[in-house]
N, CA, C and O atoms as a printed pandas DataFrame, in Angstrom:
     atom_number atom_name residue_name chain_id  residue_number  x_coord  y_coord  z_coord
0              1         N          MET        A               1   89.807   82.172  158.295
1              2        CA          MET        A               1   90.933   82.892  157.744
2              3         C          MET        A               1   92.223   82.190  158.156
3              4         O          MET        A               1   92.353   81.732  159.292
4              5         N          ALA        A               2   93.150   82.109  157.255
5              6        CA          ALA        A               2   94.435   81.464  157.522
6              7         C          ALA        A               2   95.252   82.298  158.502
7              8         O          ALA        A               2   95.162   83.525  158.521
8              9         N          LYS        A               3   96.044   81.613  159.308
9             10        CA          LYS        A               3   96.893   82.312  160.269
10            11         C          LYS        A               3   97.993   83.060  159.506
11            12         O          LYS        A               3   98.621   82.502  158.607
12            13         N          LEU        A               4   98.217   84.312  159.868
13            14        CA          LEU        A               4   99.231   85.118  159.211
14            15         C          LEU        A               4  100.600   84.734  159.733
15            16         O          LEU        A               4  100.787   84.528  160.932
16            17         N          LYS        A               5  101.553   84.640  158.824
17            18        CA          LYS        A               5  102.901   84.258  159.225
18            19         C          LYS        A               5  103.789   85.479  159.398
19            20         O          LYS        A               5  103.443   86.592  158.999
20            21         N          MET        A               6  104.932   85.238  160.000
21            22        CA          MET        A               6  105.918   86.290  160.193
22            23         C          MET        A               6  106.807   86.339  158.949
23            24         O          MET        A               6  107.093   85.306  158.344
24            25         N          TYR        A               7  107.241   87.546  158.571
25            26        CA          TYR        A               7  108.170   87.720  157.453
26            27         C          TYR        A               7  109.490   88.232  158.005
27            28         O          TYR        A               7  109.514   88.998  158.968
28            29         N          GLU        A               8  110.579   87.808  157.395
29            30        CA          GLU        A               8  111.885   88.243  157.863
30            31         C          GLU        A               8  112.783   88.595  156.686
31            32         O          GLU        A               8  112.822   87.880  155.684
32            33         N          THR        A               9  113.505   89.707  156.819
33            34        CA          THR        A               9  114.511   90.108  155.838
34            35         C          THR        A               9  115.839   90.205  156.578
35            36         O          THR        A               9  115.912   89.893  157.766
36            37         N          ALA        A              10  116.873   90.631  155.892
37            38        CA          ALA        A              10  118.188   90.748  156.522
38            39         C          ALA        A              10  118.207   91.825  157.601
39            40         O          ALA        A              10  118.993   91.736  158.545
40            41         N          THR        A              11  117.360   92.836  157.478
41            42        CA          THR        A              11  117.394   93.956  158.428
42            43         C          THR        A              11  116.148   94.095  159.296
43            44         O          THR        A              11  116.205   94.749  160.338
44            45         N          HIS        A              12  115.017   93.496  158.895
45            46        CA          HIS        A              12  113.759   93.668  159.612
46            47         C          HIS        A              12  113.045   92.334  159.831
47            48         O          HIS        A              12  113.250   91.365  159.099
48            49         N          ARG        A              13  112.194   92.320  160.870
49            50        CA          ARG        A              13  111.283   91.209  161.109
50            51         C          ARG        A              13  109.888   91.814  161.181
51            52         O          ARG        A              13  109.677   92.803  161.883
52            53         N          TYR        A              14  108.927   91.224  160.455
53            54        CA          TYR        A              14  107.568   91.743  160.388
54            55         C          TYR        A              14  106.614   90.733  161.018
55            56         O          TYR        A              14  106.605   89.562  160.639
56            57         N          VAL        A              15  105.815   91.187  161.978
57            58        CA          VAL        A              15  104.830   90.326  162.628
58            59         C          VAL        A              15  103.456   90.992  162.535
59            60         O          VAL        A              15  103.371   92.220  162.552
60            61         N          PRO        A              16  102.381   90.207  162.437
61            62        CA          PRO        A              16  101.041   90.806  162.363
62            63         C          PRO        A              16  100.761   91.652  163.603
63            64         O          PRO        A              16  101.017   91.221  164.727
64            65         N          ALA        A              17  100.233   92.858  163.393
65            66        CA          ALA        A              17   99.974   93.776  164.500
66            67         C          ALA        A              17   98.495   94.138  164.615
67            68         O          ALA        A              17   98.124   94.939  165.473
68            69         N          GLY        A              18   97.660   93.572  163.778
69            70        CA          GLY        A              18   96.236   93.898  163.818
70            71         C          GLY        A              18   95.797   94.559  162.525
71            72         O          GLY        A              18   96.357   94.308  161.458
72            73         N          LYS        A              19   94.787   95.405  162.639
73            74        CA          LYS        A              19   94.226   96.069  161.463
74            75         C          LYS        A              19   94.221   97.578  161.687
75            76         O          LYS        A              19   94.297   98.061  162.816
76            77         N          ASP        A              20   94.127   98.309  160.570
77            78        CA          ASP        A              20   94.022   99.762  160.701
78            79         C          ASP        A              20   92.553  100.144  160.853
79            80         O          ASP        A              20   91.691   99.267  160.921
80            81         N          VAL        A              21   92.263  101.427  160.908
81            82        CA          VAL        A              21   90.894  101.883  161.139
82            83         C          VAL        A              21   89.939  101.520  160.002
83            84         O          VAL        A              21   88.722  101.572  160.179
84            85         N          TRP        A              22   90.481  101.152  158.830
85            86        CA          TRP        A              22   89.651  100.735  157.689
86            87         C          TRP        A              22   89.588   99.224  157.532
87            88         O          TRP        A              22   88.923   98.728  156.624
88            89         N          GLY        A              23   90.270   98.485  158.402
89            90        CA          GLY        A              23   90.218   97.030  158.345
90            91         C          GLY        A              23   91.317   96.373  157.535
91            92         O          GLY        A              23   91.273   95.161  157.324
92            93         N          GLN        A              24   92.297   97.127  157.075
93            94        CA          GLN        A              24   93.404   96.559  156.303
94            95         C          GLN        A              24   94.472   96.035  157.264
95            96         O          GLN        A              24   94.759   96.664  158.282
96            97         N          GLN        A              25   95.062   94.874  156.934
97            98        CA          GLN        A              25   96.078   94.254  157.788
98            99         C          GLN        A              25   97.310   95.140  157.934
99           100         O          GLN        A              25   97.808   95.692  156.953
100          101         N          VAL        A              26   97.798   95.272  159.166
101          102        CA          VAL        A              26   98.985   96.069  159.479
102          103         C          VAL        A              26  100.015   95.157  160.135
103          104         O          VAL        A              26   99.668   94.260  160.904
104          105         N          TRP        A              27  101.277   95.396  159.823
105          106        CA          TRP        A              27  102.377   94.607  160.361
106          107         C          TRP        A              27  103.294   95.499  161.191
107          108         O          TRP        A              27  103.535   96.653  160.836
108          109         N          ALA        A              28  103.807   94.958  162.304
109          110        CA          ALA        A              28  104.793   95.681  163.108
110          111         C          ALA        A              28  106.171   95.327  162.556
111          112         O          ALA        A              28  106.492   94.150  162.389
112          113         N          ALA        A              29  106.979   96.337  162.274
113          114        CA          ALA        A              29  108.324   96.125  161.738
114          115         C          ALA        A              29  109.333   96.318  162.859
115          116         O          ALA        A              29  109.357   97.363  163.508
116          117         N          TYR        A              30  110.164   95.309  163.084
117          118        CA          TYR        A              30  111.209   95.385  164.100
118          119         C          TYR        A              30  112.567   95.431  163.419
119          120         O          TYR        A              30  112.887   94.566  162.603
120          121         N          LEU        A              31  113.355   96.425  163.749
121          122        CA          LEU        A              31  114.701   96.572  163.202
122          123         C          LEU        A              31  115.643   95.661  163.967
123          124         O          LEU        A              31  115.689   95.701  165.196
124          125         N          LYS        A              32  116.395   94.840  163.246
125          126        CA          LYS        A              32  117.341   93.922  163.875
126          127         C          LYS        A              32  118.646   94.651  164.161
127          128         O          LYS        A              32  119.303   95.158  163.251
128          129         N          LEU        A              33  119.011   94.696  165.435
129          130        CA          LEU        A              33  120.256   95.318  165.864
130          131         C          LEU        A              33  121.075   94.293  166.640
131          132         O          LEU        A              33  120.512   93.317  167.137
132          133         N          PRO        A              34  122.382   94.485  166.756
133          134        CA          PRO        A              34  123.213   93.520  167.496
134          135         C          PRO        A              34  122.758   93.300  168.941
135          136         O          PRO        A              34  122.905   92.195  169.464
136          137         N          GLY        A              35  122.213   94.320  169.590
137          138        CA          GLY        A              35  121.778   94.188  170.978
138          139         C          GLY        A              35  120.342   93.719  171.141
139          140         O          GLY        A              35  119.894   93.535  172.273
140          141         N          GLY        A              36  119.619   93.523  170.078
141          142        CA          GLY        A              36  118.217   93.110  170.125
142          143         C          GLY        A              36  117.420   93.771  169.019
143          144         O          GLY        A              36  117.978   94.334  168.077
144          145         N          GLU        A              37  116.109   93.692  169.150
145          146        CA          GLU        A              37  115.224   94.270  168.140
146          147         C          GLU        A              37  114.509   95.495  168.689
147          148         O          GLU        A              37  114.178   95.553  169.873
148          149         N          VAL        A              38  114.272   96.475  167.820
149          150        CA          VAL        A              38  113.606   97.721  168.178
150          151         C          VAL        A              38  112.431   97.919  167.219
151          152         O          VAL        A              38  112.559   97.699  166.015
152          153         N          LEU        A              39  111.283   98.337  167.768
153          154        CA          LEU        A              39  110.128   98.618  166.916
154          155         C          LEU        A              39  110.455   99.762  165.975
155          156         O          LEU        A              39  110.787  100.862  166.419
156          157         N          ALA        A              40  110.361   99.507  164.674
157          158        CA          ALA        A              40  110.690  100.515  163.663
158          159         C          ALA        A              40  109.448  101.201  163.127
159          160         O          ALA        A              40  109.558  102.198  162.412
160          161         N          GLY        A              41  108.264  100.689  163.455
161          162        CA          GLY        A              41  107.032  101.304  162.983
162          163         C          GLY        A              41  106.062  100.258  162.468
163          164         O          GLY        A              41  106.279   99.057  162.626
164          165         N          TYR        A              42  104.999  100.725  161.856
165          166        CA          TYR        A              42  103.972   99.848  161.311
166          167         C          TYR        A              42  103.969   99.968  159.803
167          168         O          TYR        A              42  104.217  101.041  159.251
168          169         N          ARG        A              43  103.684   98.848  159.134
169          170        CA          ARG        A              43  103.736   98.815  157.669
170          171         C          ARG        A              43  102.552   98.035  157.095
171          172         O          ARG        A              43  101.981   97.160  157.745
172          173         N          TYR        A              44  102.207   98.382  155.865
173          174        CA          TYR        A              44  101.282   97.592  155.053
174          175         C          TYR        A              44  102.124   96.734  154.127
175          176         O          TYR        A              44  103.194   97.161  153.694
176          177         N          ARG        A              45  101.658   95.527  153.815
177          178        CA          ARG        A              45  102.346   94.677  152.847
178          179         C          ARG        A              45  101.570   94.756  151.539
179          180         O          ARG        A              45  100.392   94.401  151.485
180          181         N          ARG        A              46  102.228   95.221  150.491
181          182        CA          ARG        A              46  101.557   95.358  149.199
182          183         C          ARG        A              46  101.299   93.991  148.585
183          184         O          ARG        A              46  102.136   93.091  148.659
184          185         N          THR        A              47  100.128   93.851  147.979
185          186        CA          THR        A              47   99.749   92.602  147.329
186          187         C          THR        A              47  100.057   92.683  145.829
187          188         O          THR        A              47  100.440   93.735  145.319
188          189         N          ALA        A              48   99.884   91.566  145.142
189          190        CA          ALA        A              48  100.093   91.535  143.687
190          191         C          ALA        A              48   99.134   92.510  142.995
191          192         O          ALA        A              48   99.486   93.126  141.988
192          193         N          LYS        A              49   97.933   92.645  143.536
193          194        CA          LYS        A              49   96.955   93.577  142.978
194          195         C          LYS        A              49   97.449   95.025  143.123
195          196         O          LYS        A              49   97.284   95.838  142.213
196          197         N          ASP        A              50   98.053   95.335  144.273
197          198        CA          ASP        A              50   98.613   96.674  144.485
198          199         C          ASP        A              50   99.741   96.957  143.499
199          200         O          ASP        A              50   99.816   98.044  142.925
200          201         N          PHE        A              51  100.623   95.964  143.305
201          202        CA          PHE        A              51  101.729   96.135  142.365
202          203         C          PHE        A              51  101.221   96.370  140.947
203          204         O          PHE        A              51  101.741   97.228  140.235
204          205         N          ALA        A              52  100.205   95.609  140.533
205          206        CA          ALA        A              52   99.648   95.773  139.190
206          207         C          ALA        A              52   99.077   97.178  139.008
207          208         O          ALA        A              52   99.292   97.807  137.972
208          209         N          ARG        A              53   98.347   97.670  140.013
209          210        CA          ARG        A              53   97.755   99.003  139.951
210          211         C          ARG        A              53   98.834  100.087  139.891
211          212         O          ARG        A              53   98.725  101.026  139.102
212          213         N          LEU        A              54   99.874   99.961  140.720
213          214        CA          LEU        A              54  100.934  100.969  140.743
214          215         C          LEU        A              54  101.794  100.938  139.482
215          216         O          LEU        A              54  102.233  101.986  139.008
216          217         N          ARG        A              55  102.038   99.745  138.934
217          218        CA          ARG        A              55  102.819   99.655  137.694
218          219         C          ARG        A              55  102.052  100.238  136.520
219          220         O          ARG        A              55  102.646  100.827  135.616
220          221         N          LYS        A              56  100.742  100.078  136.530
221          222        CA          LYS        A              56   99.913  100.672  135.479
222          223         C          LYS        A              56   99.944  102.201  135.596
223          224         O          LYS        A              56   99.957  102.911  134.590
224          225         N          LEU        A              57   99.955  102.691  136.832
225          226        CA          LEU        A              57   99.957  104.129  137.084
226          227         C          LEU        A              57  101.306  104.769  136.796
227          228         O          LEU        A              57  101.363  105.813  136.147
228          229         N          TYR        A              58  102.412  104.155  137.275
229          230        CA          TYR        A              58  103.747  104.755  137.167
230          231         C          TYR        A              58  104.635  104.166  136.077
231          232         O          TYR        A              58  105.681  104.737  135.768
232          233         N          GLY        A              59  104.249  103.050  135.492
233          234        CA          GLY        A              59  105.056  102.415  134.467
234          235         C          GLY        A              59  105.761  101.171  135.004
235          236         O          GLY        A              59  106.013  101.060  136.204
236          237         N          PRO        A              60  106.077  100.235  134.105
237          238        CA          PRO        A              60  106.634   98.957  134.535
238          239         C          PRO        A              60  108.066   99.030  135.056
239          240         O          PRO        A              60  108.502   98.112  135.751
240          241         N          ARG        A              61  108.804  100.078  134.748
241          242        CA          ARG        A              61  110.216  100.144  135.158
242          243         C          ARG        A              61  110.434  100.902  136.468
243          244         O          ARG        A              61  111.570  101.045  136.921
244          245         N          THR        A              62  109.362  101.381  137.072
245          246        CA          THR        A              62  109.464  102.110  138.335
246          247         C          THR        A              62  109.673  101.123  139.481
247          248         O          THR        A              62  108.882  100.192  139.635
248          249         N          PRO        A              63  110.720  101.304  140.289
249          250        CA          PRO        A              63  110.935  100.389  141.419
250          251         C          PRO        A              63  109.877  100.612  142.509
251          252         O          PRO        A              63  109.570  101.748  142.869
252          253         N          LEU        A              64  109.335   99.518  143.019
253          254        CA          LEU        A              64  108.304   99.581  144.057
254          255         C          LEU        A              64  108.736   98.737  145.252
255          256         O          LEU        A              64  109.319   97.667  145.078
256          257         N          ALA        A              65  108.456   99.209  146.452
257          258        CA          ALA        A              65  108.799   98.477  147.665
258          259         C          ALA        A              65  107.649   97.551  148.073
259          260         O          ALA        A              65  106.482   97.866  147.841
260          261         N          ARG        A              66  107.978   96.424  148.674
261          262        CA          ARG        A              66  106.971   95.475  149.143
262          263         C          ARG        A              66  106.217   96.042  150.349
263          264         O          ARG        A              66  105.019   95.806  150.499
264          265         N          TRP        A              67  106.919   96.791  151.206
265          266        CA          TRP        A              67  106.328   97.310  152.440
266          267         C          TRP        A              67  106.109   98.811  152.328
267          268         O          TRP        A              67  106.971   99.540  151.837
268          269         N          GLU        A              68  104.943   99.269  152.790
269          270        CA          GLU        A              68  104.575  100.684  152.753
270          271         C          GLU        A              68  104.300  101.154  154.182
271          272         O          GLU        A              68  103.652  100.448  154.955
272          273         N          GLU        A              69  104.789  102.337  154.528
273          274        CA          GLU        A              69  104.623  102.870  155.886
274          275         C          GLU        A              69  103.145  103.094  156.234
275          276         O          GLU        A              69  102.339  103.463  155.381
276          277         N          CYS        A              70  102.816  102.863  157.501
277          278        CA          CYS        A              70  101.477  103.117  158.030
278          279         C          CYS        A              70  101.632  103.995  159.272
279          280         O          CYS        A              70  102.384  103.631  160.176
280          281         N          PRO        A              71  100.953  105.127  159.346
281          282        CA          PRO        A              71  101.055  105.970  160.541
282          283         C          PRO        A              71  100.547  105.228  161.774
283          284         O          PRO        A              71   99.496  104.589  161.711
284          285         N          PRO        A              72  101.270  105.298  162.899
285          286        CA          PRO        A              72  100.872  104.553  164.096
286          287         C          PRO        A              72   99.500  104.928  164.641
287          288         O          PRO        A              72   98.851  104.105  165.285
288          289         N          GLU        A              73   99.045  106.159  164.394
289          290        CA          GLU        A              73   97.727  106.564  164.918
290          291         C          GLU        A              73   96.568  105.883  164.194
291          292         O          GLU        A              73   95.431  105.934  164.663
292          293         N          LEU        A              74   96.846  105.243  163.049
293          294        CA          LEU        A              74   95.787  104.535  162.317
294          295         C          LEU        A              74   95.649  103.071  162.725
295          296         O          LEU        A              74   94.691  102.407  162.330
296          297         N          VAL        A              75   96.593  102.565  163.509
297          298        CA          VAL        A              75   96.564  101.158  163.912
298          299         C          VAL        A              75   95.578  100.985  165.060
299          300         O          VAL        A              75   95.692  101.640  166.096
300          301         N          ALA        A              76   94.610  100.095  164.861
301          302        CA          ALA        A              76   93.618   99.790  165.900
302          303         C          ALA        A              76   94.100   98.574  166.675
303          304         O          ALA        A              76   94.027   97.456  166.165
304          305         N          THR        A              77   94.584   98.760  167.876
305          306        CA          THR        A              77   95.075   97.661  168.694
306          307         C          THR        A              77   94.053   97.329  169.764
307          308         O          THR        A              77   93.233   98.159  170.157
308          309         N          GLY        A              78   94.129   96.104  170.215
309          310        CA          GLY        A              78   93.259   95.699  171.322
310          311         C          GLY        A              78   92.097   95.013  170.855
311          312         O          GLY        A              78   91.258   94.603  171.658
């Protein structure tokens, strides 16, 4: 498997955090603040397949986010 890279936006930095209880990749989101970074939670990164499925369900003009929230209790660490 290829090594997962870090993603960065203007407000957040996303690093691989492991998998959830079902084996799906989870990312840790860090909020960028002037004094440093703070853990903002865990997220799933939607794939092209996810976007296609959601656009078919909700319509092509519905705005969709790349990152989806993941409850912290579902993240399997260690």
